[in-house]
Steps between C-alpha positions, in 0.01 A plus 500: 500500500414163351683449169256473194634270235313533177382196312466422125185599310219251564139404431328358812197304389277414798239221457231562751587873465180625667509250787584534865869423471556736220322786657616464865870396422618490137383839377600696816842328485553614148368846565753537794799377277384772245477758779855409602627539152593138433269441215620605153291732283431220239348247759147403445242322724222279345214371717316202351143424618151418385380849580399725218708790598587781248834683570347788701279260724815285578715786584219635730475155664872489571505849641217401749693185591826683578318707771753636743801426275408817310531713824868567488692804373514506127265209486264696245788526244603136561148391450470669153816313398379189646152519349652534158664157550166318573315293244202260524447211280161312526570133478352184644826318599289169516427527127703420198367802324600870530877448544557677169375820676763475770781433245389806302485701801856406609617560135802351355817428698640824619788403709306527823505232772155349476361375844174292514379504852221251574296653784243228452404175647772243471273280286540749218878507515544220245241602255609861490863395448388270209297776338798749537718251328242439215485878446866520468552707816712262709839552324777749512514696826157378623464408870231327676402580871264270696369547858460250772344258556662291217257206531336357797720190529811356338314347199319813418817716556684277246216535252523876518880495482463263200252715324686831536831336443379370162474856382755699699846386592575476874729811477178694369278392799486707823298338778440777737483506885464856603647420855837452342494862381449648847779722617542316831529167314783640282657647815495147662741386212710802556506458881611144476755514217637852538579506868746266666314543833208265412593235251743311757215483735236399237477129587378254755791564752361852574140513382232348708212524260341716218146632472342631185156673541275650235187617672212690337204686652290473192250216409410387162484847320279376224729193428275234650470308173887453482580489866249221594667272239854599613524575868798646695747223409457525122464874516797595730710209618580332172644826363547798728598324829714233324679763297579699825619172658737447217659839527554465871645159473691470169869475462699783378466507118819523306377830344174692493421364161145383440583130482752504775242628741229276386723196507553564882126556551420174325740309725305619815165404346651152428637467845166570690397219741166341431223640720445267789202433716415808716725731291216692352199692647232616255229753616209688374377839648168555661322830574703741709624859497795679359600842609168530676281415198302183486583267211314176389633163502632312192179311445300810504730674262467214259126546505443146355321367802715187499788422733852521340808309606737757345765637737552870535784447746788255508799453735770251440824373634758394241849387496783520251710196460846647439811578704426866556149458630485150650287511814384877441125506473336757264154610609278640218176658564251697280137590544208725418307718747797505744555765780709725273661503149860397523760304301829419683786265526630436851838338553524395867858447611598252776553639857846546632647174617534627867369809677727684745218719595295285721172334474292822529683690235230451230753413242349451155640354187583734203227517239517646145166609359477582127168699434364457156181703560394743638788731589767298319828470684724293721520473878776329696418452874802508733549486875624815654548653843240744622645840579539607863651387822399226727609191342530343155146467351459369165236577232431365140510816270463531123748617240255609245553570131185650354531539127259797491705691764844401377452553129305824470344425162208300370641149402311300235238256595560129416301497163700813388838325533380173350316647197826682418708188554296326234573775249870475602494123448605434852331191630675482842192580711265277296434131543651251273283197383690246708448723823126509438472126453737424797271701726192316380682156536557587864160644602282297260474177708398691811228681311374174350492338841292786642259497211448123546463514873210608706663756741355845455722809564496621860291807569661821621348845582555777247742761635716241691822300404337191378380173680640406837657195331733729321632624833536151636688406177793728586461494886546122527848563353564754780466794273262791452365696203661830448208731589479352839870572548500865371 
């Protein structure tokens, strides 16, 4: 059984409370925490939007949004409790008026932790923070949560950080990256630092290379306006993939305190080699088929009639200039409309220095795969003898740890963990300002060069694994992407 640790009474105030992020992720996450008994009776949830909802209309809206979350045993009773927590405040967050209504709805300070979650476009982070300060709502136990992307380059990220930092102290600001809340990511830390087996091997002497892949089968999903100005690099690499890289590569922190962990991640970001010529492949999907269903190309999904140079796929080879990782390439890859949905970290060990089994033994190097989704778990591939007489025949077999099979209970989704960490005041799994700006400092020059250049992303067929140049990127180093090894 998972241990449920209650949290202090809180008020969760969600700007953009009727939007996609709130309805798909935040409200279901809070409902599941209530279902598991983690939310105290006094806790309240406020949705802030421009919609003119009265209380019954908003409760009905949330009930519809929760969908299958209400199917479990005792869900009806939990829903009644959860519905009583829900409040809606009609407010235009872009206006200077109406904030007194929010302040009145929250009431005087009541000892609750007060969390302001900005599920809005990043351009509104600074103005909302300023208006919260003007309304007297930024003091005490107030906390501010902001989603990625924080800016579109280093300059805009600094502006946002300056704007929210002028109202909230750094200790009050939680820059969320939901990938860091995934169970498999947490287990990566446990696997490295709680087992003497791996840490002595976690270096360039024993590891050949590392692959990190985040592949999606979906296309734009109604996000064309945002995505065509961002692309895969801004949307995924600058945050999710670099954060995963940091957790794989960082030195052991002195403790698991927030700043100790984030100090080590920052060192990795600052040690990244500049991206050289030929180190990056950008792609854009064309029409194809996924799971037997035809899907349109990116240009058709945009429906603007004009060609776009936005990348929906990127693969890159990067290096880390420190003693532990010198000479070990990290291959990062992400894309939309790929063959299947998967997120994984592959640590490929070096082959044995000398084989005693002969040239035809089919000896394969050990490989550790951390699956983030779907079917979260860890697989270690080892060489073993096939059973039976007639000689020594070897086969690579998996030692598999499936979290669903091993832990016979539902474990929280990433947002569930992170939303409660904010209430606890634990920023370990959130990005610090200097991390965000270090990531932009590294990737920003490459983005600028692409935007100033004339090279368009390479085309790839939806339902595949990206353009052929991505395969060439890794194969010219004598290596292969993991799905081709599996």
